[in-house]
C-alpha positions, 0 to 999 in steps of 0.5 A: 046012355047020355051024350053031350051035343052042342048047337048054335041053334038047336033043332026045333024039337030040342029047342022046345024041350029046352024052353019047357025046362026053363019055363018050369025052372024060372016061370015067366022069365022068358026064353032065348039069349041075345044073339050078340053074345054068340049063344051056343046051347049045350045039351045032355041027351038021353038014349031016346034024344030027350033033353036031360039037362041044358045050358047056354054058353055066352061070349063077350069081350071084357075090357079091363085096364091094359087088356081085353079078355075073351070071356064065356059064361054059363047061363040057364043051367037046368036039369029035368026035375025028375033027374036031379040029384043024379050027377047029370047037371054036373056032367053037363057043366063039366062038359061045357067047361071042357069045351071052353078049355079046348077053345083057343078063342076063350081066355076065361069062363066067368059067371055068377050063381046063387051061393048055395050052388057054389060047391056044385060048380066047383066040383065041375072045375070052376073056382070061386073068385073072392071079392069079385062082383059081376056088373051086368045089364048096361052101363045106364041100367046096371045089375050087380051080383052084390045088389041088395037081396042077391046072394050071389058068388062069382066063379071062373075057369082060367083057360090057356097055358098061363092062367095066372094073369087072368086070375090076378086080373079078375080076383077082387074087382068089379067086372064090367060085364054089361051083357045087355038087356036080354041076358042081364046077368049071365 
């Protein structure tokens, strides 16, 4: 039996399991998220309370001409290697999307991923944004999804009763995400 739990700060035993999973997936990448991005950890736990998969939801306002949008992004999506291919990660991502859709303080979910993972996120309810580039890092030290050597795509879920204004605003543009130096590109 798997269950989803969300934490602002997971209890130490769960946080340690997440750190270990992330270290296995991205050795040396470091752990943790910038507190300024209001991170929330979403976990899929098995019946014994072991972390089967985890991700972080990060939040930031994005300023585009004429409007400020309240965005959330997925970061650090990881499933235990021995459990991959069983739909567990997809279940977690879909649960995170549902959580964001129920949150009236979020206008859209927006993030990038490696191109081969696009279908995985689309199956969980996200859509590709053709021609959209996320510009992360900081204005002084940017990191864009179209940087040389990257093979990234940008995905989104447009939330709320009228998704068209956000879809129009975020399709085919360079998005000034700038999440900072810790979560350079979520």
